[in-house]
DRENPA-3360 file (N, C-alpha, C; in nm, 2 decimals, always signed):
BEGIN
1 = MSKSPGHR = +0.09/-0.10/-0.01/-0.02/+0.02/+0.01/+0.10/+0.15/+0.01 ~ +0.01/+0.24/-0.05/+0.11/+0.35/-0.09/+0.00/+0.50/-0.03 ~ +0.08/+0.57/+0.00/+0.00/+0.74/+0.03/-0.04/+0.75/-0.13 ~ -0.14/+0.82/-0.13/-0.22/+0.90/-0.25/-0.13/+0.98/-0.29 ~ -0.10/+1.01/-0.44/-0.05/+1.14/-0.47/-0.13/+1.26/-0.51 ~ -0.27/+1.21/-0.49/-0.35/+1.31/-0.52/-0.38/+1.38/-0.42 ~ -0.40/+1.32/-0.31/-0.42/+1.40/-0.22/-0.31/+1.51/-0.13 ~ -0.18/+1.42/-0.16/-0.06/+1.53/-0.14/-0.05/+1.62/-0.22;
9 = QHPEHHVR = -0.08/+1.60/-0.35/-0.07/+1.75/-0.43/-0.18/+1.83/-0.46 ~ -0.30/+1.76/-0.40/-0.41/+1.87/-0.40/-0.51/+1.85/-0.27 ~ -0.47/+1.90/-0.17/-0.51/+1.88/-0.04/-0.66/+1.93/-0.05 ~ -0.72/+2.02/-0.10/-0.84/+2.07/-0.12/-0.92/+2.00/-0.17 ~ -0.89/+1.87/-0.27/-1.05/+1.79/-0.32/-1.03/+1.70/-0.21 ~ -1.14/+1.66/-0.22/-1.21/+1.57/-0.11/-1.26/+1.43/-0.19 ~ -1.22/+1.33/-0.12/-1.32/+1.22/-0.13/-1.33/+1.17/-0.01 ~ -1.49/+1.17/+0.00/-1.52/+1.12/+0.12/-1.63/+0.97/+0.13;
17 = ETPVGERM = -1.59/+0.88/+0.18/-1.69/+0.73/+0.22/-1.75/+0.75/+0.36 ~ -1.88/+0.70/+0.32/-1.97/+0.73/+0.44/-2.05/+0.60/+0.40 ~ -2.06/+0.51/+0.52/-2.11/+0.38/+0.50/-2.29/+0.43/+0.52 ~ -2.35/+0.35/+0.42/-2.49/+0.38/+0.40/-2.57/+0.36/+0.50 ~ -2.55/+0.23/+0.56/-2.68/+0.20/+0.65/-2.79/+0.12/+0.63 ~ -2.80/+0.10/+0.50/-2.94/+0.05/+0.47/-2.93/-0.02/+0.36 ~ -3.01/-0.12/+0.34/-2.98/-0.23/+0.23/-3.00/-0.13/+0.11 ~ -2.89/-0.20/+0.01/-2.91/-0.13/-0.13/-2.90/-0.26/-0.24;
25 = IAVFAGQT = -2.93/-0.22/-0.35/-2.94/-0.32/-0.46/-2.90/-0.24/-0.61 ~ -2.81/-0.32/-0.67/-2.78/-0.27/-0.79/-2.84/-0.41/-0.92 ~ -2.92/-0.34/-1.00/-3.02/-0.41/-1.11/-2.96/-0.36/-1.21 ~ -2.95/-0.48/-1.28/-2.95/-0.44/-1.45/-3.02/-0.55/-1.52 ~ -3.08/-0.48/-1.65/-3.17/-0.56/-1.75/-3.24/-0.62/-1.65 ~ -3.34/-0.58/-1.54/-3.46/-0.64/-1.44/-3.37/-0.75/-1.34 ~ -3.26/-0.75/-1.36/-3.21/-0.88/-1.26/-3.14/-0.79/-1.15 ~ -3.12/-0.84/-1.04/-3.08/-0.77/-0.92/-2.91/-0.86/-0.92;
33 = IADSRDVV = -2.85/-0.80/-0.93/-2.69/-0.83/-0.98/-2.59/-0.77/-0.85 ~ -2.64/-0.71/-0.72/-2.60/-0.68/-0.58/-2.72/-0.63/-0.52 ~ -2.67/-0.69/-0.39/-2.77/-0.68/-0.28/-2.68/-0.70/-0.16 ~ -2.67/-0.52/-0.06/-2.58/-0.55/+0.05/-2.61/-0.47/+0.16 ~ -2.62/-0.50/+0.26/-2.63/-0.38/+0.39/-2.49/-0.34/+0.44 ~ -2.43/-0.36/+0.33/-2.27/-0.32/+0.38/-2.20/-0.26/+0.27 ~ -2.30/-0.15/+0.21/-2.25/-0.04/+0.10/-2.18/+0.09/+0.15 ~ -2.07/+0.13/+0.08/-2.04/+0.25/+0.13/-2.06/+0.34/-0.01;
41 = RVDEDGHP = -2.09/+0.47/+0.04/-2.09/+0.60/-0.06/-1.99/+0.67/-0.07 ~ -1.91/+0.67/-0.20/-1.84/+0.78/-0.21/-1.88/+0.91/-0.31 ~ -1.85/+1.02/-0.21/-1.88/+1.13/-0.27/-1.74/+1.23/-0.25 ~ -1.71/+1.23/-0.42/-1.58/+1.29/-0.45/-1.60/+1.42/-0.55 ~ -1.55/+1.55/-0.47/-1.58/+1.69/-0.58/-1.55/+1.64/-0.72 ~ -1.65/+1.70/-0.76/-1.69/+1.70/-0.95/-1.73/+1.53/-0.97 ~ -1.74/+1.47/-0.90/-1.84/+1.33/-0.95/-1.93/+1.32/-0.86 ~ -2.03/+1.23/-0.98/-2.18/+1.19/-0.88/-2.14/+1.08/-0.77;
49 = PRFYFPRG = -2.23/+1.06/-0.69/-2.21/+0.98/-0.59/-2.23/+0.84/-0.64 ~ -2.13/+0.79/-0.56/-2.07/+0.62/-0.63/-2.10/+0.54/-0.50 ~ -2.18/+0.40/-0.54/-2.20/+0.34/-0.41/-2.12/+0.21/-0.46 ~ -2.02/+0.16/-0.34/-1.91/+0.04/-0.33/-1.98/-0.08/-0.25 ~ -2.02/-0.20/-0.34/-2.10/-0.29/-0.30/-1.96/-0.42/-0.22 ~ -1.93/-0.48/-0.12/-1.87/-0.58/-0.10/-1.87/-0.71/-0.24 ~ -1.74/-0.69/-0.26/-1.76/-0.83/-0.36/-1.83/-0.94/-0.34 ~ -1.85/-0.99/-0.22/-1.91/-1.12/-0.19/-2.05/-1.11/-0.24;
57 = DVRQDRLK = -2.14/-0.96/-0.19/-2.27/-0.94/-0.25/-2.28/-0.93/-0.37 ~ -2.19/-0.91/-0.50/-2.24/-0.88/-0.64/-2.22/-1.03/-0.69 ~ -2.31/-1.02/-0.76/-2.30/-1.19/-0.85/-2.19/-1.13/-0.98 ~ -2.11/-1.27/-0.92/-1.98/-1.25/-1.00/-2.01/-1.33/-1.13 ~ -2.08/-1.42/-1.17/-2.14/-1.49/-1.25/-2.18/-1.39/-1.36 ~ -2.23/-1.26/-1.33/-2.29/-1.20/-1.42/-2.20/-1.06/-1.48 ~ -2.07/-1.07/-1.45/-1.94/-0.98/-1.47/-1.80/-1.06/-1.55 ~ -1.77/-0.98/-1.62/-1.65/-1.04/-1.72/-1.57/-0.96/-1.71;
65 = RTETSSEC = -1.39/-0.94/-1.68/-1.32/-0.89/-1.63/-1.28/-0.85/-1.78 ~ -1.25/-0.71/-1.77/-1.21/-0.67/-1.93/-1.05/-0.63/-1.89 ~ -0.98/-0.54/-2.04/-0.82/-0.54/-2.03/-0.84/-0.36/-1.97 ~ -0.95/-0.32/-1.97/-0.95/-0.16/-1.90/-0.92/-0.18/-1.75 ~ -0.81/-0.07/-1.76/-0.80/-0.01/-1.63/-0.78/+0.16/-1.64 ~ -0.79/+0.23/-1.49/-0.76/+0.35/-1.49/-0.71/+0.37/-1.36 ~ -0.65/+0.50/-1.36/-0.57/+0.53/-1.25/-0.61/+0.67/-1.19 ~ -0.67/+0.66/-1.08/-0.75/+0.76/-0.99/-0.59/+0.79/-0.93;
73 = PFKGKASY = -0.56/+0.94/-0.93/-0.46/+1.00/-0.80/-0.53/+0.99/-0.69 ~ -0.60/+0.95/-0.64/-0.65/+0.97/-0.51/-0.69/+0.85/-0.48 ~ -0.75/+0.75/-0.55/-0.79/+0.60/-0.49/-0.71/+0.53/-0.54 ~ -0.63/+0.52/-0.67/-0.56/+0.40/-0.70/-0.61/+0.37/-0.86 ~ -0.57/+0.24/-0.88/-0.58/+0.17/-0.99/-0.71/+0.11/-1.00 ~ -0.80/+0.13/-1.12/-0.90/+0.04/-1.11/-0.92/-0.02/-1.22 ~ -0.96/-0.16/-1.18/-1.01/-0.28/-1.30/-1.14/-0.28/-1.33 ~ -1.18/-0.28/-1.44/-1.32/-0.28/-1.52/-1.34/-0.44/-1.53;
81 = FDVEVGDH = -1.51/-0.42/-1.54/-1.61/-0.52/-1.58/-1.71/-0.51/-1.65 ~ -1.73/-0.58/-1.77/-1.86/-0.60/-1.81/-1.93/-0.62/-1.74 ~ -2.08/-0.61/-1.76/-2.21/-0.66/-1.67/-2.29/-0.73/-1.80 ~ -2.31/-0.86/-1.75/-2.40/-0.91/-1.92/-2.50/-1.02/-1.83 ~ -2.64/-0.99/-1.84/-2.76/-1.06/-1.83/-2.86/-1.09/-1.97 ~ -2.83/-1.21/-2.02/-2.90/-1.27/-2.10/-2.86/-1.20/-2.24 ~ -2.95/-1.11/-2.29/-2.89/-1.07/-2.42/-2.85/-0.90/-2.39 ~ -2.87/-0.88/-2.31/-2.83/-0.71/-2.26/-2.67/-0.71/-2.18;
89 = SANDAVWS = -2.59/-0.62/-2.23/-2.47/-0.62/-2.14/-2.41/-0.47/-2.15 ~ -2.32/-0.41/-2.09/-2.29/-0.31/-2.05/-2.13/-0.30/-2.06 ~ -2.05/-0.22/-2.13/-1.90/-0.25/-2.13/-1.82/-0.16/-2.00 ~ -1.74/-0.21/-1.95/-1.70/-0.13/-1.84/-1.80/-0.06/-1.74 ~ -1.89/-0.13/-1.69/-1.97/-0.07/-1.61/-1.96/-0.07/-1.47 ~ -1.85/-0.17/-1.44/-1.82/-0.19/-1.32/-1.70/-0.16/-1.27 ~ -1.66/-0.12/-1.15/-1.52/-0.12/-1.13/-1.46/-0.14/-0.98 ~ -1.35/-0.15/-1.00/-1.30/-0.22/-0.87/-1.15/-0.17/-0.84;
97 = YETPYDEH = -1.16/-0.14/-0.71/-1.00/-0.04/-0.69/-0.95/-0.16/-0.59 ~ -0.85/-0.26/-0.65/-0.82/-0.38/-0.59/-0.73/-0.36/-0.47 ~ -0.64/-0.24/-0.53/-0.50/-0.22/-0.42/-0.54/-0.09/-0.43 ~ -0.62/-0.02/-0.35/-0.64/+0.12/-0.34/-0.53/+0.18/-0.28 ~ -0.51/+0.31/-0.27/-0.41/+0.37/-0.16/-0.48/+0.38/-0.03 ~ -0.39/+0.38/+0.06/-0.38/+0.36/+0.22/-0.51/+0.49/+0.28 ~ -0.53/+0.63/+0.19/-0.65/+0.68/+0.25/-0.77/+0.60/+0.21 ~ -0.79/+0.54/+0.11/-0.90/+0.47/+0.10/-0.91/+0.32/+0.07;
105 = EGLKERMA = -0.86/+0.26/+0.16/-0.83/+0.14/+0.19/-1.00/+0.08/+0.24 ~ -1.09/+0.15/+0.24/-1.22/+0.08/+0.28/-1.27/+0.05/+0.15 ~ -1.21/+0.11/+0.05/-1.28/+0.06/-0.09/-1.21/-0.07/-0.11 ~ -1.13/-0.14/-0.06/-1.07/-0.29/-0.12/-1.17/-0.37/-0.11 ~ -1.17/-0.48/-0.22/-1.28/-0.59/-0.22/-1.42/-0.54/-0.25 ~ -1.41/-0.41/-0.30/-1.57/-0.37/-0.30/-1.57/-0.33/-0.46 ~ -1.72/-0.33/-0.53/-1.70/-0.29/-0.66/-1.80/-0.18/-0.66 ~ -1.81/-0.10/-0.78/-1.90/+0.00/-0.80/-1.97/+0.00/-0.94;
113 = FDESKSDE = -2.13/+0.02/-0.94/-2.18/+0.02/-1.08/-2.15/+0.16/-1.14 ~ -2.14/+0.16/-1.30/-2.15/+0.34/-1.34/-2.28/+0.34/-1.40 ~ -2.38/+0.40/-1.34/-2.51/+0.40/-1.41/-2.53/+0.46/-1.55 ~ -2.43/+0.60/-1.57/-2.41/+0.63/-1.68/-2.36/+0.54/-1.80 ~ -2.34/+0.41/-1.78/-2.30/+0.37/-1.87/-2.41/+0.29/-1.96 ~ -2.54/+0.23/-1.88/-2.64/+0.17/-1.92/-2.78/+0.23/-1.87 ~ -2.88/+0.28/-1.93/-3.02/+0.31/-1.86/-3.06/+0.22/-1.80 ~ -3.03/+0.09/-1.79/-3.05/-0.06/-1.75/-2.97/-0.09/-1.64;
121 = IVVSSLP = -2.88/-0.01/-1.59/-2.83/-0.01/-1.47/-2.88/+0.07/-1.36 ~ -2.93/+0.02/-1.24/-3.03/+0.09/-1.17/-2.96/+0.08/-1.03 ~ -2.89/+0.17/-0.96/-2.87/+0.15/-0.79/-2.94/+0.18/-0.70 ~ -3.00/+0.16/-0.60/-3.13/+0.19/-0.54/-3.12/+0.15/-0.37 ~ -3.16/+0.20/-0.31/-3.21/+0.17/-0.16/-3.30/+0.07/-0.16 ~ -3.36/+0.02/-0.05/-3.45/-0.06/-0.04/-3.48/-0.04/+0.11 ~ -3.61/-0.08/+0.14/-3.67/-0.04/+0.27/-3.61/-0.16/+0.40;
% end
């Protein structure tokens, strides 16, 4: 693990992690692909809120790892996954920081869904 270069260089940029405290689901093409009571909400300056589900609460049989990766100077390197249900798919719509920087260790072993990749991805809370 290591310290984030982004937080050292840009201390005014905020990335906040907050436990949601209620049950949340992620649905794709009408099928629940994640269901958890242990979701972390991430609010990062300049970005919409994202919800990170524990990897064990995400249906891995609906995901396919891709070659895509990206580097966030605040959180670390992200790996991406396609989500597939029947004839429906969304490319690189799920990501995970498998070895996040120290400041965001709470995101390790969690997966987030990019609702902007498909109008069939919906992340919501349940009573």
